[in-house]
NUTIDO-479882 format. One record per atom (N, C-alpha, C, O): y, z negated, x negated; residue in one letter. Coordinates in steps of 0.2 Angstrom, whole numbers, plus 5000, padded with zeros to 4 digits. Example, Ala and Ser with C-alpha at 12.3 -4.5 7.8 and 13.67 -1.06 7.14 Angstrom:
497249614934A
497849614938A
498449614934A
498349584929A
498949654936S
499549644932S
500049614936S
500649604933S
//
This chain:
500550134219M
500350084215M
500250024218M
500750004221M
499749984218P
499749914220P
500249874217P
500349874211P
500549834221R
501049784219R
500849714218R
500649684223R
500749694212A
500549624211A
501149574212A
501549574208A
501049534217L
501649484218L
501449414216L
500949384218L
501849384212P
501749314211P
501949264216P
502549254217P
501549254221L
501649224227L
501749144227L
502049114231L
501449114222R
501449044222R
501949014217R
501949034211R
502348964220S
502748924215S
502348864213S
501748854215S
502648824209R
502348764206R
502448704210R
502148654209R
502748714216N
502948654220N
502248624223N
501848664225N
502248564223R
501648524226R
501948504233R
502348464233R
501548534238V
501848514244V
501448444247V
500848444247V
501848394249P
501648334251P
501248344257P
501448384262P
500748304258A
500348314264A
500748294271A
500548324276A
501248254270Q
501648234276Q
502148284277Q
502548284282Q
502248334273A
502748384274A
502748424281A
502148424284A
503248454283P
503248474290P
502848544291P
503148594294P
502248544288A
501848604289A
501648624296A
501648674298A
501648564300V
501448574307V
502048614311V
501948654315V
502648594309E
503248624312E
503248694310E
503448744314E
503148714304F
503148784301F
502648824305F
502848874307F
502048804306Q
501548844309Q
501748854316Q
501648904319Q
501948804320H
502148814327H
502748864328H
502748904332H
503248854323A
503848904324A
503648974322A
503849014325A
503148974317L
502949044315L
502549074321L
502649134322L
502049044324V
501749074329V
502149084335V
502049134338V
502649044336A
503149054342A
503549114341A
503649154345A
503749124334L
504149184333L
503749244333L
503949304336L
503149244331W
502649304331W
502549324339W
502649384340W
502449274343L
502249284350L
502949314354L
502849354358L
503449284352A
504149304355A
504249374354A
504449414358A
504149394347A
504249464345A
503749514348A
503849564351A
503049494348A
502549534351A
502549544358A
502449594361A
502749494362R
502849494369R
503549514372R
503649514378R
503949524367K
504649544369K
505049494374K
505349514378K
504949434372I
505149374376I
505949384377I
506249374382I
506249394371C
507049394371C
507249454375C
507749444378C
506949504374R
507149564377R
507049554385R
507549574389R
506549534387Y
506449514394Y
506949464397Y
507249474402Y
507049414393D
507549364395D
508249394396D
508649384401D
508449434391G
509149464391G
509149514397G
509749514401G
508649554398A
508649604404A
508749564411A
509049584415A
508349514411T
508349474417T
509049444419T
509249444425T
509349414414R
509949384414R
510549434416R
511049424420R
510349504415R
510849554417R
510649584424R
510949624426R
510149554427G
509949574433G
509449624434G
509349654439G
509049644428E
508549684428E
507849654429E
507649614424E
507549654435W
506949614436W
506349664436W
506149684442W
506149684430H
505649734430H
505249724423H
505449714418H
504549734424W
504149724418W
504249784413W
504149774407W
504549844415K
504649894411K
505149884406K
505249924401K
505649834407T
506149824402T
505949804395T
506349804390T
505349774394G
505049764388G
504549814385G
504249804380G
504449864389R
503949914387R
504149944380R
504649964379R
503649954376P
502849944376P
502749874374P
502949854369P
502249844377V
501949774375V
501149794374V
500849814379V
500949774368H
500249784367H
499749724367H
500049674365H
499149724369R
498749674369R
498549644362R
498449684358R
498649584361L
498549554354L
497749554352L
497649574346L
497349544357R
496649544355R
496449614352R
496549664354R
496049604346G
495849664342G
496349684337G
496149734333G
496949664337Q
497449684332Q
497349644326Q
496949594325Q
497749664320V
497749624314V
498349584313V
498949614313V
498249524311L
498849484309L
498749474301L
498249444299L
499249504298G
499249494290G
499649444288G
500149434290G
499449404283L
499749354280L
499949364272L
499449374268L
500549364271L
500749374264L
500849304260L
501349274261L
500249284257S
500149224254S
499649184258S
499649194264S
499349144255F
498749104259F
498849034256F
498349004254F
499449004257G
499548934256G
499348884262G
499048914267G
499548824262A
499448774267A
499648794274A
499248794279A
500248824274I
500548844281I
500148904283I
499948904289I
500048954279A
499749014281A
499049004284A
498749034288A
498648954280R
498048934283R
498048904290R
497548914294R
498548864291L
498548834298L
498648884303L
498448884308L
499148934301V
499248994306V
498649034307V
498549054313V
498249044302A
497649084303A
497149044308A
496849084312A
497148984307E
496648944312E
496948954319E
496548964324E
497648954320R
497848954327R
497849024329R
497749044335R
497949074325A
498049144327A
497349174330A
497349214334A
496749144327R
496149174329R
496049164337R
495649194340R
496349104340A
496249094347A
496549154351A
496349154357A
496949194348F
497249254352F
496849314351F
497049364353F
496249304347G
495849364347G
496049414342G
495749474342G
496449394337V
496649444332V
496249434326V
495849384325V
496149484322E
495849484315E
496349464310E
496849494310E
496149414306V
496649394301V
496549414294V
495949404292V
497049444291W
496949474284W
497449434280W
497949404282W
497349424273A
497749394269A
497749424262A
497249444260A
498349424259H
498449444252H
498749384248H
499349364250H
498449364243D
498649314239D
498349314232D
497749294232D
498649344227P
498249354221P
498149294217P
497749294212P
498349234219F
498249174216F
497749124220F
497549074218F
497449154225V
496849124228V
496249164228V
496249224229V
495749134226D
495049164225D
494849194232D
494949164237D
494549254231E
494349294238E
493849254241E
493849254248E
493449214238S
492949174241S
493249124245S
492949104250S
493749094243E
494149044246E
494449064253E
494449034258E
494749124252I
494949164258I
494449174263I
494549164269I
493849204261C
493349214266C
493049154269C
492849154275C
493049094265A
492849034268A
493249014274A
492948974278A
493849034274A
494249014280A
494249064285A
494649064290A
493749114285R
493649164290R
494249214290R
494449234296R
494449224285V
495049274284V
494849324279V
494449314274V
495049384280R
494849444276R
495349454270R
495949464272R
495149444264P
495549464258P
495749534257P
495249574257P
496349554257V
496449624256V
497049634250V
497349584248V
497149694248S
497649714243S
498349714247S
498349714253S
498849704243F
499549714246F
499649774250F
499849774255F
499349834247D
499449894250D
499049894257D
499349924262D
498449874257D
498049874263D
498449824268D
498449844274D
498749774266L
499049724271L
499649764274L
499749754280L
500049794270V
500649824272V
500449884277V
500849894282V
499949924275E
499849984279E
499349964285E
499350004290E
499049914285G
498549894290G
498649844295G
498349844301G
499149804294A
499349744298A
499749774304A
500149814304A
499549744310D
499949754316D
500549704317D
501049714320D
500349644314H
500849594313H
500849564306H
500349544304H
501349564303L
501349544296L
501849484295L
502449494296L
501549434292V
501949374292V
502049354284V
501549354280V
502649344283V
502849334276V
502949254275V
503349224278V
502549224271Q
502649154269Q
502549144262Q
502249094260Q
502849184258A
502849184251A
503549154248A
504049154252A
503549124242P
504149094239P
504549154237P
504349214235P
505249144236L
505749194234L
505749184226L
505949134223L
505549234223T
505549244215T
505949304214T
506049354218T
506149314207P
506349384205P
505949444207P
506149494208P
505249424207Q
504749484208Q
504649494216Q
504549554218Q
504749444220T
504749454227T
505349474231T
505349484237T
505949464227H
506549484230H
506549564233H
506349604229H
506749574239H
506649634242H
506049674242H
505949734241H
505449634242T
504849654243T
504749704249T
504449764248T
505149684254F
505149734260F
505749774260F
506249754263F
505749824256D
506349874255D
506149934259D
505649934263D
506549984259R
506450044263R
505750074261R
505350094266R
505550074255A
504950104253A
504350074256A
503850104259A
504350004256T
503849964259T
503749964267T
503249974270T
504349964270L
504449964277L
504150034280L
503950034285L
504350084276R
504150154278R
503350154278R
503050204282R
502950114275R
502250114275R
501950074280R
501350084281R
502350034284M
502049994289M
501950044295M
502150094296M
501450014300K
501350054306K
501950054310K
502350004310K
502050104314P
502650114318P
502650064324P
503150044327P
502050034325T
501949984331T
501949914328T
501849864331T
502049904321A
502049844318A
502649794319A
503149814320A
502549724319V
503049674319V
503049634313V
502549614310V
503649634310L
503649594303L
503949524305L
504449514308L
503649474303V
503849404304V
504049374297V
503549364293V
504649354296N
504849314290N
505049244291N
505549234293N
504549204289T
504749124289T
504749094282T
504749034281T
504849144277A
504949124271A
505749124269A
506149104273A
505849154264R
506549164262R
506849234264R
506549284263R
507449234266G
507749294269G
507749354264G
507649404266G
507949344257P
508049394253P
507349434251P
507349484247P
506849404253I
506149444252I
506149504256I
505849554255I
506549504262V
506649564266V
507349594265V
507849554266V
507449654264E
508149684263E
508349704270E
508149744273E
508949664272D
509249674278D
509349744280D
509249764286D
509749784276A
509949844277A
509349894278A
509349934283A
508849884274A
508249924275A
507849904282A
507649954285A
507849844284L
507549824290L
507949854296L
507649874301L
508549854295Y
508949884301Y
508849954302Y
508749974307Y
508749984296E
508550054297E
507850064299E
507750114303E
507450024297A
506750024300A
506650014307A
506250044311A
507049974310L
507049954317L
507450004321L
507150014327L
507950034319T
508350084323T
507950154322T
508050194326T
507650164317G
507350224315G
506650234318G
506350284317G
506350174321G
505650174323G
505150174318G
504550184319G
505350154312W
504750144307W
504350084309W
503750094308W
504650034311I
504249974314I
504449954321I
505049984323I
504049914325A
504249904332A
504749844332A
505149844337A
504649794328G
505049734329G
505049684323G
504649694318G
505449634324A
505449584318A
505649514321A
506049514326A
505449464318A
505549394319A
505749364313A
505349364308A
506349334312L
506649314306L
506849234307L
507249224311L
506649194302D
506949124302D
507449124297D
507749064296D
507649174294D
508149174289D
508349254288D
507949294289D
508949264286I
509249324284I
509449324277I
509549274274I
509549384274E
509649394267E
510249354265E
510349334259E
510849354269E
511449324267E
511449254267E
511949224264E
510949214270E
510949144270E
511649114273E
512049094269E
511749124279P
512449094282P
512649024280P
513249014279P
512148984279A
512248914278A
512648904271A
512948854270A
512548954267K
512848944260K
513548984259K
513748994254K
513749004265Q
514349044265Q
514949014269Q
514848984274Q
515549004266R
516148974269R
516349024274R
516449084273R
516549004280D
516849044285D
516449104287D
516649154289D
515749084288W
515349144290W
515449164297W
515549124301W
515349224298R
515449254304R
514749304306R
514549334301R
514549304312P
513949334314P
514049414314P
514049444319P
514149444308S
514249514308S
513649554306S
513749614306S
513149524305N
512549564303N
512249604308N
512149584314N
512249674307P
512049714312P
511349704315P
511149724321P
510949664312L
510249654315L
510349614321L
509949614326L
510949574322F
511049534328F
511149574334F
511049544339F
511249634333E
511449684339E
510849714341E
510849744347E
510249704338L
509649744340L
509249704345L
509149644344L
508949734350P
508549694355P
507849684353P
507449644356P
507649714347N
506949704345N
506949664339N
506449664335N
507449614338V
507449564333V
507549494336V
507949484340V
507149444334V
507249374335V
507449344329V
507149354324V
507949304329V
508249274323V
508349194325V
508649184330V
508149154320T
508249084321T
508549064314T
508449094309T
508949004315P
509448984309P
509048944303P
509248884302P
508548974301H
508148934295H
507948874298H
507948814294H
507648864304A
507448804307A
506748794308A
506548754312A
506348834305A
505548834306A
505248764304A
504748744307A
505648724299Y
505348664297Y
505548604302Y
505248554301Y
505948624306Y
506348564310Y
505948534316Y
505648574320Y
505948474316S
505848434322S
506148364320S
506248354314S
506248324325E
506548254323E
506148214319E
506348184314E
505448224320E
504948184316E
504948214309E
504948174304E
504948284308A
504948314302A
505548294297A
505548274291A
506148284301I
506748264297I
506648194294I
506848184288I
506448154298G
506348084296G
505848084290G
505948044285G
505248124290T
504748124285T
505048154279T
504948124273T
505448204279V
505748234273V
506148184269V
506148184263V
506648154273R
507048104270R
506748044267R
506948024262R
506148024270T
505847964267T
505447984261T
505547954256T
505148044261I
504848074255I
505348074249I
505248054243I
505948104250A
506448114245A
506748054243A
506748044237A
506848004247A
507047934245A
506547904240A
506647874235A
505847904242E
505347874239E
505247904232E
505147874227E
505347974232E
505248014225E
505847984221E
505747984215E
506447984223A
507047964219A
506847894216A
507047884210A
506647844220V
506447774218V
505947784212V
506047744207V
505447824213R
504947824208R
505147844201R
505047814196R
505547904202V
505847934195V
506347884192V
506247874186V
506747854196L
507247804193L
506947744190L
507247714186L
506347724193T
506047664190T
505447684185T
505047644183T
505447744182G
505047764177G
504347794179G
503947804174G
504247794185E
503647824187E
503647904188E
504147934189E
503047934187P
503048004188P
503148024195P
502947994200P
503448084196A
503548104203A
502948134206A
502548164202A
502848114212R
502148134215R
502148214217R
501648244216R
502748244218Y
502848314220Y
503348344216Y
503948364219Y
503248354210P
503748384205P
503848464207P
503348494209P
504448484206V
504648554207V
504248594201V
504048644202V
504348564195N
504048594189N
503448544186N
503548484187N
502948574184E
502448534181E
502748494175E
502948524170E
502648424175P
502948384170P
502548394163P
501948394164P
502848394158A
502548394151A
502248324150A
502448274153A
501648324147A
501248264145A
501748214142A
502048224137A
501748154145G
502148094142G
502848104143G
503248064140G
503048144148S
503748154149S
504148104153S
504748094152S
503748064157H
504048004160H
504047944156H
503647934151H
504447904157R
504547844154R
503947794154R
503747774160R
503747774148A
503147724149A
503347654151A
503947634151A
502947624154E
503047554157E
503347504152E
503047504146E
503847474153G
504147434148G
504647464143G
504947424139G
504747534144A
505147564139A
505847554141A
506347584137A
//
């Protein structure tokens, strides 16, 4: 049965938000996994100087890059990805198909995305409905040569299922900017996740948004929003849509 996913949150993303950093990190993770960069690096450091240490690596041109959601970041990624000769597909039930087509991207169902993508990028919000979207059943349906890239929230992908998929040959690789357990929220965290032991996984510490410039921008936006709300102005980028008349009137 097709799975309808509520991919869009009500967050309004400021134009100055670090979308550029996100798209660069996402493309970097995708290419690192597809080209086996970390595996080659590790083998070279161990004294193995041979192209076969990363085998198999497949040509990107002609393959399918699938995007789960088609928001601002995914659209930027679609623009960059076409330069590598891939065909870009997207699934987002909250975006009209004509809008997706206008961006030179093919709108597809969730089922088609999972089963047809050679590289599947997750850029959806975490909701009760998207939690563990990529469980054993979903991962089983992906191509054995597929690479899963998650630059959204860790719990959208079930870690135990992903480990089984990677060690069992259900999929070829993964690139993750977060993991299910979210180490930053745990006291005395230790790197015991078995995914860290696999050579076909690239993991970064939820850092896709980061650059020195982006940090400054985010802090400025947060401070300006706090001042606006505390002085009775409506927030420019509310997490939830404000009710009509909910902000304090001038002079109140």
